[in-house]
N, C-alpha and C positions, 0 to 999 in steps of 0.2 A: 258312802258309796251310793251312786244312782244307778238304777237298772232300767234297761230299755228292751222292749220286745218289738221287733219289726214285724208287722202284719201286713201282708199283701193279699188283697182279695181278688177273686174271680178267675184264677187259673182253671182251665177246663179243657175238654178234648180238642177244642179249636185253637188253643193258644200256641202260637209259633214258638218253637224252642229258642230261636235266635233272639226273640224279644226278652225272654227271661235271662238268657246268657248276657245280653248287652247290658241289662240293668244291674244284674246282681253279681257279675264276676268280681267287681271290686270288693264286695262284701265277703264272698266266699274265699277270695284270695287272702283276705286279712283274718280269716277264721271267725267271721261274724255270722251267727245263724240267721237264716231268713225263713220266716214262718209263712207258708203259702196256704191260704184258705181255698181249697179245691172244691169245685162244683162236681158232685159225683156223676150226674147225668144231665148235661146242660140242655136247656130248651133253646132251639135255634129261633124261636119266635119270642124270646124274652123281651119285655119292654120296660123302659124307665117310667117313673111316675108321670112324666109329661107325654107319654105315648110313643116316644121315639125308640127304635131298637137299642138294646143295651150295647154300650161301647165295646164290650169284649167279644162281640160277634163280627168285628170287621173282617176277620179272616174266613168267614163262612164260604165265600167264593161260589155262591149259587147252589150249594148242596141242597138236597131235597129231604134229608132226614130231619125229623122234628125233635128227637131226643137222642143224644149221643153220649154213651157212657165214657168215662175217662179212659178206660182200658182199650178203647178203640183207637187210641193214638199211641201205639207202642213206642214210637220215637221219643215222644214227650215223657212217657213213663220211664223209659230207660234212662233218659237224661236226668230226671229227678232222682231216680234210685242210685245212679252212679255218683251223685254229689251229696255226701252226707251233711253238708251245711244247710240243705233244705229240710224243713220240718213240715209235715203235711197235716193240715187240719181239715175238718169237714165243713163245707160252706153250703148250707141248705141242702136241697135235694136236686132240683133242676133250675132253680133261681127264677121261678115265676115271681111276679111282683108281689111283695109282702106275703110270700107263701107260708110263713109261720105266724102270720097275724090274722087268724080267722079265715084264711083263704080256703083251707081244706079241712073243715071240721071232721073229727072222727078218725082220721088216718094219720095223725102226726107220728105216732109210734112207728107205723110201717115205713114212712118216709125217712125217719131218722135211722132205723135199722137197715133198711135196704140201701140207703146211701153209704152207710158204713160197710156193708157187704160189698158194694161195687168198688170201693176204695181198696178193700182187702183183696178182692179178686184180681185187681190190677197189679197187686204185688206190694202195696204199702202196708205198713203196720196199722193196727187198729187205732183210729184217731182218738185222742184224749180231749181235744178241744173242739168246740162247736161255735160257728159264727153264722147267724141268720142273715139272709139278704137284707140289706139296709138296716141291720141291727134291730129288726122289728120282731117282737114276739107278742102273742096274746098270753093271757094268764095260763091257759091249759098247756100250750106248746112249750112255754118256759119251764113248767113243772116237768113235762116229759123229757125235755133236753137235759135238765139237771139230774134226772134219774139215770142217764146213760153216759154222761160226760163228766170228766173231772174238772174241766175249766170251760166257762162260757165267756166269750169276749163280746162286749156291747159298747155302745156309745154312752148311754146313760140309763138310769133306772127310774121308772115311774111307779108310784104306789098302785095305780089302777091296773097295771100290767103284772103285778106280783101276786103269787098265791097268798091267800090270807094268812096261812100259817107262817109266812115269812115276814109279816109286817113288824113284829116286835124286833127281829134282828135288823130289819131295814131302819127302824126308828133309832136303834142304837148306832148304826153306821152313820146316819145323818147327824146325830148328836155329837159324835166323835169326829165328824167331818172327814171321814175316810172315803176315798174314791173306790176302793176295792173292799170286798167282804166275802164271807163264806157262809153257806147254808147247807146243813146236812152233808158235809163233806165235799160239796161242789164250790169251787172258787169262782166268784163273779167279778170280772175285771171291766172297769170303765176306761174310756179313752177320751182325750181332749179334742176330738174331731179329726178330720183328715188334714193334718198339717202339711203333708207332702201331696199337693193337689195342683192340677193344671189350672184350677180356678183361683189360685193364689198367686200374687206377684213373685217372680223368681228372685228379685233382688232383696227381698226381706224374708224369704222362706226359711233359710237355714237359721237365721237369727231367732225366728219364732220357735223353731224346733229346739234350739239351745235353751231358750227361756222356759219352755214347757218342761223340759227334762229336769231342770234345776228347781222347778216348783214342787216336785213330788219325788217320792222315793222310787216308785215304779211307774214307768210310762209305757203305754202301748201306742206305738207310732204306726199309724194306718196310712196305707197308700193303695193304689190300684194300677197294676202293670199297664193296662191298656191306655191309661191317660197319657202315658209317655209316647204313644204312637197314635196320633190323631188320624183315624182312617188308615192306619198302616204306615204313616209318614213319621219318622222320629222327630220329637220335639227336643232339639239339641240343648237349648238352655235349661229346660226342665230336667233332662237326663244329667246334665252337668251338676245341677243342684243335688240330685240324688247321690252322685259320686262324691261330691264334696262332703255330703253328710256321712258317707261311709268313712272317709278319711278322718273327719272330725271325731266320730265315735271311736275309731280305733286309737286315736292319739290322746284321748282323755284318760288320765290315770284314775280318775274318780268316777268314771262311767263304764259300766259293763253291759254288753249286749248279750241277751240270754234268749232261750226258747220258751215257749209255753210249757214244754215238758219240765223245764227247770222250775217253773212256777207250780205245776201240779205236784212235783216231788218235794215241795216245801223248801227249796234251796235258797229262796229269796224272801225277804219280809214284804208284806202287803201294804204296810202303813206308809 
């Protein structure tokens, strides 16, 4: 059996409900869990590495608030709570660029805990999985996150970004050629890049997804909801690929789509 965790990043207080519904109704209809990495208090001035505004801000519509907690969009919160197929993770704090990679020394613990508090105040369960913006951690912030979350989802692991007490475990993981590993009760999951991305050709995307899933026992499949709506305009071919992916995943008897909670509870093998 192959296992797949669908991870969608950057849901926040400015996310239009209709965008998520358009993308993920085919998954929810088929009983496939969708894991949303939610920004607890989005920064309306968040920038990409090239200096452009983050793509998930296209629905800002001239608002003047600089930080908006997820709970300030009750329609979005109600929509997510009413659909049990969505599983909520914590995605950074306000998604400033590389905010967990030395950007705010000394207050990592506060940002992790206050982010969790904001999600719970909005009505969500306490998140068990953490995703850093751009999957970037420094050594100290990774240690702090591992102390508070059962699962951390990242793109890859670098020795220089790992706490020194983890090095032996990391060396064993490398020797055994395992993509995922565990440290002190926290599960660390790698992913093979953003296979569902507007930067990739639509005509080969699903084939690459299939190949990746059959290369490993457990695959974290990463995408970003806003990439399907360039400036608010639906990218129909790309949306079509996502919906084809939902159908393919549901139709495979040897592929099972799971949640990060399933991983945290030890219901699937990591190897």
